[in-house]
N, C-alpha and C positions, 0 to 999 in steps of 0.2 A: 945675330944678323939684324941689321938696321931695316926698318920698314920703309917702303918706297914713299917718297914725298907725295902728298895729296895736294891738288890745287886749292887755293883759297876759295871759300864759298861766299857768294854774295848774299844780301839780305833776303833774296827770294829763294835761297837754297840751291841755286844753280851754280856749279863750279865756274869760277872766273878763269879764263885762259889768257895768258900773257902772249901777245902777238909781237913777233920781231919781223922787220922788213928791211932789206938792204936798200941802199940808195938807188940803184938802177931800177929795182922793182917799184920803189916808191914813186918814181917818175911816171909810171904807167905807160900805156901804149894805146893810142887811138885806134879803134876798130869800127868798121861800118858794115861788117858782114860776119855772121856766125854760121858755121856748118855743124850740124848735129848728126851724130851716128850713135848706134848702140848695139849691144849684143846682150846675151842673158846675164852677163856679169858686170858690165860697165857702160857708162855713157861717155862719149868723146865729144868735147866741144872745141872746135877750132875757131879761134878768133882771128879774123883777117882784116886787111885793109885793101880796098879796091880804089885805085886812083880814078878820078872821074873821066880821064881821057883814054883809059885803056880797059880791056876786058880781062886783065890779069890781076889776080889777088895774091897777096903774100900773107901766109899765116904768121901772126905775131906771137901767139900763145896757144898751146894745146893743153886743155884741162881734162884729166881723166877722173871720173867720179863713179861711186857706186850708185845703183838705182835708188837706194834709200836716200842718199845724200842729194842726188839730183832732184828728187821730189821735194826735199826740204828747201833746196835752192829755189825751186819754182814757187813755193809758198812765200818765201822771203821776198822774192821779186814782186809777186802780186801785192803783198802788203806795202812794200816801199813805193810801188807805182801809185797805189791808192793814196798813200800819204802825200806823195809829190803832187798829185792832181788836186787834192784837197787844199794844198797850200798855194800852188802856182797856176792851177787851171788845167783843163783837159788837154791831154797830149793828142794832137791830131795824127791820125794814121794816114799814110799816103794812099791815094786812089790808084787803081790799076790792078793788074793781075797779081794773084798771090805769089809769094816767093816759091821756087821749086821745093819739093819735099826735102826736108833736112836742112833747109837754108833759112836764115833770118837776116834780112838786110833793112 
């Protein structure tokens, strides 16, 4: 019986994963609103677009993730925002009331 293939390992000892992306996904989708929900097993992130002239949002992508992976995503976003601000300057946050619970816009 053949052994399963193991991913190649980088110089830091971390397995290197090859990522494939189809053309439609590679185009991306602009979103200006994220709705977050969770239960004990998963986080649900709904990425949506709200047109400036309407109060209606259309979800463009729904991502389901384990709590452990959601926490790793949080850390990766923090690191990348810090790197962005070091290179391009501070990202100004809008003034006004905070977004409703479970919503980022």
